[in-house]
C-alpha positions in Angstrom: 102.6 101.5 115.0 104.4 104.6 115.6 101.4 107.1 115.0 99.3 105.0 117.6 102.5 104.6 120.0 102.4 108.4 119.8 98.5 108.4 120.6 99.1 106.1 123.6 101.9 107.8 125.0 99.9 111.1 125.2 96.6 109.4 126.3 99.2 108.1 129.5 100.4 111.4 130.5 104.0 111.9 128.5 104.6 114.3 126.3 105.4 113.8 122.5 107.6 116.4 121.4 108.2 116.2 118.1 107.7 113.2 115.4 109.4 112.7 112.1 108.4 110.5 109.1 110.1 110.2 105.6 106.0 111.0 104.4 105.7 114.6 106.1 102.1 114.6 105.3 102.3 111.9 108.6 104.3 113.4 110.5 102.2 116.8 109.6 98.9 115.2 110.6 100.2 114.2 113.9 101.6 117.7 114.7 98.1 119.1 114.3 96.2 116.0 116.3 99.0 116.1 118.9 100.3 119.4 119.3 103.9 118.1 119.1 106.2 119.3 116.7 106.5 117.6 113.3 110.5 117.9 112.4 112.1 117.5 109.3 114.9 115.4 110.4 116.0 112.6 112.8 118.6 114.4 114.4 115.8 117.2 115.4 114.1 114.4 117.0 116.8 113.5 119.3 117.8 117.3 120.1 114.3 118.0 121.2 113.9 115.0 123.2 115.4 112.6 125.9 113.9 109.5 124.6 113.1 108.3 121.4 111.5 105.7 120.0 112.2 104.5 116.4 109.6 102.2 114.3 112.3 101.5 111.0 111.1 99.8 108.2 114.6 97.5 108.1 118.1 97.2 108.3 119.1 99.7 105.7 116.8 102.3 106.9 118.2 101.9 110.7 121.6 102.4 109.5 120.7 105.7 107.5 119.1 107.3 111.2 122.1 106.4 112.9 124.5 107.2 110.5 128.0 108.6 112.5 129.0 110.9 109.5 125.2 112.1 108.9 124.6 115.7 110.7 121.1 114.7 110.1 121.0 111.2 112.4 119.7 110.9 115.7 123.9 110.4 116.8 123.9 114.4 116.6 122.1 114.9 119.5 122.6 110.9 121.0 124.2 112.1 124.3 122.6 111.4 127.2 119.2 110.2 124.8 117.3 106.8 125.2 116.7 105.1 121.9 114.3 102.4 122.2 114.6 100.5 119.1 110.9 99.2 117.9 110.9 97.3 114.5 111.5 94.1 113.2 115.3 94.0 112.1 118.2 91.9 112.4 120.2 91.1 115.9 123.1 92.3 114.1 122.2 95.6 113.8 120.7 96.4 117.2 124.2 95.6 118.5 125.7 97.6 115.8 123.3 100.9 116.6 123.7 99.7 120.7 127.5 100.2 119.9 127.2 103.6 118.4 124.7 105.0 120.8 127.2 104.7 123.2 130.4 105.5 121.9 128.1 109.0 121.5 126.9 109.3 125.3 123.4 107.5 124.9 121.9 104.8 125.9 119.7 101.9 123.5 117.4 99.1 123.9 115.8 96.6 121.4 111.9 96.9 122.1 110.5 94.2 119.5 106.6 94.5 119.3 104.6 91.2 118.5 101.2 93.2 118.0 99.3 95.3 115.2 98.2 98.7 114.9 95.1 98.6 117.2 96.9 96.9 119.8 99.7 100.0 119.6 96.7 102.9 120.0 95.4 100.5 123.1 98.8 99.9 125.0 98.2 96.2 125.0 101.5 95.8 123.0 103.3 92.2 123.6 107.0 93.8 124.0 110.4 91.5 124.0 113.1 93.6 125.1 117.2 93.1 124.8 119.9 95.4 126.2 121.7 96.0 128.9 119.5 95.5 132.2 119.6 99.3 133.6 119.1 100.6 130.3 116.1 98.1 130.3 114.8 99.2 134.1 115.1 102.7 132.6 112.6 102.1 129.9 110.5 99.9 131.5 108.0 102.8 133.3 107.4 104.0 129.6 107.4 100.5 127.9 104.7 99.7 130.3 102.2 102.3 129.2 102.8 100.9 125.9 102.2 97.1 126.5 100.3 94.7 128.0 103.1 92.1 128.4 106.6 93.3 128.5 109.4 90.3 128.4 113.3 91.4 128.8 114.8 88.4 126.6 118.4 88.9 127.6 121.6 90.6 126.2 121.1 93.0 122.8 120.1 91.1 119.3 118.3 88.4 122.0 115.1 90.0 121.5 115.2 90.4 117.5 116.3 86.8 117.7 112.9 85.7 119.2 111.1 88.0 117.5 112.2 86.9 114.0 111.5 83.2 115.5 107.7 84.5 116.2 107.9 86.1 112.7 108.7 83.3 110.7 106.0 80.8 112.7 103.1 83.4 111.8 104.3 83.8 108.3 104.4 80.0 107.8 100.7 79.1 109.4 99.4 82.4 107.1 100.8 80.3 104.6 99.7 77.2 105.4 96.1 78.6 106.2 95.8 80.3 102.7 96.7 77.1 101.2 94.2 74.9 103.4 91.6 77.4 102.4 92.9 77.8 98.7 92.3 73.8 98.8 89.1 73.6 100.0 87.6 76.4 97.6 88.8 74.5 94.7 87.0 71.6 96.3 83.8 72.8 96.5 83.6 73.3 100.2 81.7 76.2 102.2 84.9 78.3 103.4 82.8 79.3 106.1 82.2 75.7 107.3 85.9 75.1 106.6 86.9 77.8 109.0 84.4 76.7 112.2 85.8 73.2 111.4 89.2 74.6 111.3 88.8 76.9 114.8 87.4 73.3 116.5 90.4 71.1 115.5 94.4 70.5 115.6 94.3 73.3 112.2 93.7 76.3 114.6 95.8 79.2 115.2 95.8 82.7 116.0 96.3 82.9 112.1 93.0 81.3 111.6 91.4 84.0 114.0 93.2 87.2 112.3 93.4 86.7 108.7 90.9 83.5 107.6 88.6 85.3 106.8 90.1 87.9 104.9 91.5 85.2 103.1 87.8 83.8 102.4 86.9 87.1 101.4 89.9 89.0 99.3 89.9 91.4 102.1 93.9 92.3 102.9 93.4 95.8 104.0 96.7 96.2 105.4 97.9 95.7 109.1 100.6 93.3 108.5 102.3 94.1 105.2 103.7 91.0 102.9 106.5 93.2 102.2 107.2 92.8 106.1 106.5 89.6 106.2 108.6 88.7 103.3 111.2 90.8 105.3 110.9 89.2 108.7 110.7 85.9 107.0 114.3 86.8 105.6 115.8 87.6 108.6 115.1 84.1 110.2 116.2 82.1 106.9 119.2 84.2 106.9 119.7 83.0 111.0 119.2 79.2 110.0 122.1 79.7 107.5 124.2 81.1 110.3 123.7 77.8 112.5 123.4 75.6 109.6 119.8 75.0 109.4 118.0 74.8 106.2 114.6 75.9 107.3 112.4 74.5 104.3 109.0 75.7 105.3 110.8 79.6 106.1 112.2 79.3 102.9 109.2 78.2 100.8 107.2 80.9 103.0 109.2 83.6 101.8 109.2 82.6 98.1 105.6 82.8 98.4 105.9 85.9 99.7 108.5 87.1 96.9 106.4 86.0 94.5 103.2 87.9 95.8 105.7 91.2 95.6 106.7 90.5 92.7 103.6 90.9 91.6 102.7 94.2 92.8 100.9 93.1 95.8 103.4 93.7 98.6 101.6 96.4 100.2 98.7 94.1 100.9 98.3 92.6 104.2 99.9 89.2 104.6 96.3 87.3 104.1 97.0 88.4 100.6 99.3 85.5 100.2 95.7 83.6 99.7 95.8 85.2 96.0 98.7 82.9 95.3 96.9 79.4 96.8 93.1 80.1 95.6 92.9 78.6 92.0 92.4 81.8 89.6 92.9 84.8 91.9 95.9 85.6 89.8 94.6 85.9 86.4 91.6 87.8 88.0 93.6 90.7 90.0 
């Protein structure tokens, strides 16, 4: 996602000065492609750039790159910088980062993405933003170049809540579709026909369009990993706990994805949940 966002920014006239990835080969490839500098620490990105976009795996990784006691963290050069944080994280971590960044003289905005790799490349992301209104306005021109729809949700953490719910519902739908197709296969139904019927009835969904054929043909090239589906559903389950809602469907979906991860398939696309619901697939793998 981050690499394709960098490519898109270059296409629209922005100068990408520096990139960092924990996998140096990835940032090195971008250095050659975009003519930017592949740096060795997050601090070097903040040193060379006035606006820094982060796409981070989880809360722990976010705390690491914004660690106040680490000389190689982004906070080492936060003064006067704008940080736009695009990953799906807990609302709490976005609030923590905003406080830390402001203490170090910078500004922070959450810009949660409800799209995939191709949308990042084409500048057609759906972005949900949370933070102070003036920070959103400052980031708006850049974010508009990355998105087809840009929505300000409210204060810091609010966009993260909405994104958690988006992914919770998406992942529940994915698990439900996998069960429907798995049962159809066990009943001897033609799955191409079944997908077409689903698409014309109340079983239709965006997930059917993006994942249905992949589930049928076991094509699980990763656009949104099973590991990320589990992580994001877990955020929603934790939010439910915080307000006393049990969310049984989300919990079951989380358990299914955790089972898939335990089988060694966590880096496959979320459509790989069908490997659990189709009879004998796990035994064949």
